[in-house]
C-alpha positions in Angstrom: 28.6 73.8 69.5 32.1 73.8 68.1 33.1 77.2 69.5 33.6 76.1 73.1 35.9 73.3 71.9 37.9 75.8 69.9 38.3 78.1 72.9 39.4 75.2 75.1 41.9 74.0 72.5 43.2 77.6 72.1 43.7 77.8 75.9 45.7 74.6 75.9 47.9 75.8 73.1 48.6 79.1 74.9 49.4 77.2 78.1 51.9 74.9 76.2 53.5 78.0 74.7 53.9 79.5 78.2 55.5 76.3 79.5 57.9 76.2 76.6 58.7 79.9 77.1 59.7 79.2 80.7 62.2 76.5 79.8 63.6 78.7 77.1 64.1 81.5 79.6 65.6 79.3 82.3 69.1 79.1 80.8 69.0 82.9 80.4 68.0 83.3 84.1 70.8 80.9 85.2 73.3 82.9 83.1 72.2 86.2 84.6 72.5 84.7 88.1 76.0 83.4 87.4 77.0 86.8 85.9 75.7 88.6 89.0 77.5 86.1 91.3 80.7 86.7 89.3 80.3 90.5 89.6 79.7 90.3 93.3 82.7 88.0 93.8 84.9 90.3 91.7 83.9 93.7 93.1 81.8 93.3 96.3 82.1 90.2 98.5 83.9 86.9 98.3 83.9 83.9 100.5 87.1 82.4 101.9 87.7 79.2 103.9 90.1 79.2 106.9 92.7 76.5 106.2 94.8 76.6 109.4 94.8 77.4 113.1 96.7 80.6 112.9 93.7 82.8 113.7 92.3 80.8 116.6 90.2 81.4 118.7 88.8 84.2 116.5 88.6 81.9 113.5 88.5 78.1 113.5 89.8 75.8 110.8 87.0 75.3 108.3 85.2 78.5 109.0 83.9 80.4 106.0 84.3 84.2 106.2 82.9 86.9 103.9 85.5 89.5 102.7 84.5 93.0 101.8 86.2 93.8 98.4 84.3 97.0 97.7 85.9 99.6 100.0 89.4 99.1 98.6 88.1 100.2 95.2 87.4 103.6 96.7 90.9 104.0 98.1 90.3 102.6 101.6 93.4 101.4 103.3 93.6 98.5 105.9 93.3 99.8 109.4 94.8 98.5 112.7 92.9 95.7 114.2 91.1 94.5 111.0 91.3 90.9 109.9 92.3 91.0 106.3 92.8 88.5 103.4 95.9 89.1 101.2 97.8 87.5 98.4 101.1 85.8 99.2 103.6 88.7 99.1 106.2 86.2 97.8 107.8 83.4 99.8 105.3 83.1 102.6 103.6 80.0 101.3 106.4 78.4 99.3 106.3 75.2 101.4 102.5 74.9 101.3 101.4 72.4 98.5 98.4 73.6 96.4 95.7 71.0 96.1 94.2 70.2 92.7 90.6 71.3 92.6 87.9 69.1 91.0 85.7 70.5 88.2 82.8 71.4 90.6 85.2 73.3 92.9 86.5 75.2 89.9 83.1 76.3 88.8 81.9 77.3 92.3 85.2 79.1 93.0 85.0 81.0 89.7 81.7 82.6 90.9 82.7 83.1 94.5 80.6 80.4 96.1 83.8 78.6 97.1 87.4 79.9 97.7 89.8 79.2 94.9 92.3 76.4 95.7 94.7 77.8 93.2 95.1 81.2 94.8 97.6 81.5 97.6 95.9 83.8 100.1 96.5 84.3 103.8 94.4 85.8 106.6 95.9 87.7 109.5 95.1 90.7 111.8 96.6 94.1 111.0 98.7 95.2 113.9 100.5 98.3 112.4 100.1 100.4 109.3 102.4 102.6 107.3 104.3 105.1 109.4 103.9 103.1 112.6 106.7 101.7 114.7 106.0 98.2 116.0 107.9 96.0 118.4 107.6 93.2 120.9 110.3 92.0 123.4 110.4 89.1 125.8 106.9 88.0 126.7 105.4 91.2 125.4 103.3 93.3 125.1 103.3 94.3 121.4 103.8 98.0 121.2 102.7 100.3 118.4 104.3 103.8 118.5 105.4 103.0 122.0 101.9 102.2 123.2 101.2 98.7 124.6 98.3 96.8 123.0 95.9 94.9 125.3 95.3 91.8 123.3 93.4 89.6 125.8 90.1 89.8 123.8 91.5 88.0 120.8 94.9 86.4 121.6 94.7 82.6 121.8 94.6 81.5 125.5 98.0 80.6 126.8 99.9 82.5 124.1 102.3 85.3 124.8 102.0 88.5 122.6 105.3 87.9 121.0 104.6 84.2 120.5 108.2 83.4 121.6 109.4 85.4 118.5 110.4 88.9 119.6 111.0 91.5 117.0 111.6 95.2 116.4 111.4 98.0 116.6 110.4 98.1 113.0 109.3 101.1 111.1 106.4 100.1 108.8 106.9 101.8 105.3 104.1 103.8 103.8 101.7 101.7 101.8 102.5 98.5 103.8 101.1 96.8 106.9 102.4 94.6 109.7 100.2 91.5 110.3 100.1 88.8 113.0 97.9 85.8 113.7 95.8 85.6 116.8 97.3 82.2 117.6 100.9 83.5 117.9 102.5 80.1 118.4 101.0 78.8 115.2 101.1 81.7 112.9 103.8 82.2 110.2 103.2 85.9 110.0 105.3 89.1 109.6 107.6 88.0 112.3 108.9 85.1 110.3 109.5 86.9 107.0 111.7 89.8 108.1 114.4 88.5 105.7 112.2 89.1 102.7 111.4 92.3 100.8 109.5 94.7 103.0 111.1 93.4 106.2 108.1 91.2 106.9 105.5 93.8 105.9 102.8 93.4 103.3 102.0 95.8 100.5 98.5 97.2 100.8 98.0 96.4 97.1 98.2 92.7 97.9 95.2 93.0 100.3 92.0 91.5 98.9 89.8 93.0 101.5 88.6 92.9 105.1 86.9 89.8 106.6 83.9 91.2 108.3 81.8 88.2 109.3 81.9 84.4 109.8 79.2 83.1 107.5 79.5 79.4 108.0 78.9 77.2 109.9 75.6 78.7 111.2 76.5 78.1 114.8 79.7 80.1 114.4 78.0 83.2 112.8 79.4 86.4 114.2 80.8 89.8 113.1 84.6 90.5 113.2 84.9 93.9 114.8 88.0 95.9 115.5 89.1 95.3 119.1 88.9 98.3 121.5 92.7 98.3 122.1 93.2 99.8 118.6 91.0 102.8 119.4 93.6 104.3 121.7 94.3 107.9 120.7 97.9 107.4 121.7 98.5 105.1 118.8 98.1 108.1 116.5 100.5 110.3 118.4 103.2 110.2 115.7 100.7 111.2 113.1 99.1 113.9 115.2 102.5 115.4 116.0 103.2 116.3 112.4 100.4 119.0 112.0 101.3 120.4 115.4 104.9 120.6 114.4 104.0 122.3 111.2 101.8 124.8 113.0 104.6 125.6 115.5 107.0 126.1 112.6 104.6 128.5 111.0 103.9 130.4 114.2 107.5 131.1 115.2 108.3 133.5 112.3 105.0 135.4 112.9 105.8 135.8 116.6 109.4 136.9 115.9 108.2 139.5 113.4 105.6 140.8 115.9 108.3 141.1 118.6 110.5 143.0 116.2 107.7 145.4 115.3 107.0 146.0 119.0 110.2 147.9 120.0 110.1 150.0 116.7 106.6 151.1 117.4 107.5 151.9 121.0 110.4 154.0 119.8 108.1 155.9 117.5 105.6 156.5 120.2 108.3 157.8 122.5 109.4 160.3 119.8 105.8 161.4 119.2 104.0 162.6 122.3 100.7 162.5 120.3 100.5 158.7 120.2 101.1 157.1 123.7 97.6 155.4 123.8 98.2 153.6 120.5 101.6 152.4 121.7 100.2 150.9 124.9 97.4 149.2 123.0 99.9 147.3 120.9 101.9 146.3 123.9 98.8 144.9 125.6 97.9 142.9 122.5 101.5 141.5 122.4 101.1 140.3 126.0 97.9 138.5 125.2 99.6 136.7 122.3 
């Protein structure tokens, strides 16, 4: 009669051990979750809050965007039309006070759940990349490598492309980018820092990553694609011209050499009556070239 009681007691003890085991494992699980969040924030994706109106209407003050931090690790460079987050190149945010975060904000920002209030980061749209020539005069449009950009899809309504701040032409150095806000009248972007190192451009090493989606608030959720105007083949004319020029430079000596060989071969054929057919074949091939 005592055996059933023993089995029941044994089951209760095992159940208690399981419960105690869960509470012992909970701190480990929380630690693993925090470590994963830290790794994701450091190498993959980080959330940033929009603090100003400089990117309206694309981004509104208070929006939370997710930034891709992975592709730069593989050598990817910022491309025209992308919205990117970058560290202050130096002197861009000198007049902006840095708020003191509370303890909760410090913890959440350290694992990427909130943006860090201590970091001085900016968010703008890439207009030109290294090797490009960018300019804007009068009421616009902005031109990249001489090609006008059609910015109606993202420019803030009522703004002019230059934002009453004409500039250029400026040759963007290699390894740097020219950035502008979508709300040109309220964006202290490359146009306003041409007196600093880089002539207003930003070093690509300062770029944290590309903002690819609005994650919060829910009713604002959307992707941040590259506008069609940056897909114009003409924007890459300057780059495409380089291989063509190299090809032409390499072809000229070959053509000259063949032209020089032609008369000598013709003279030999004239002196030797046994080879007229071979001489006419070379002449025909030269005409085709």
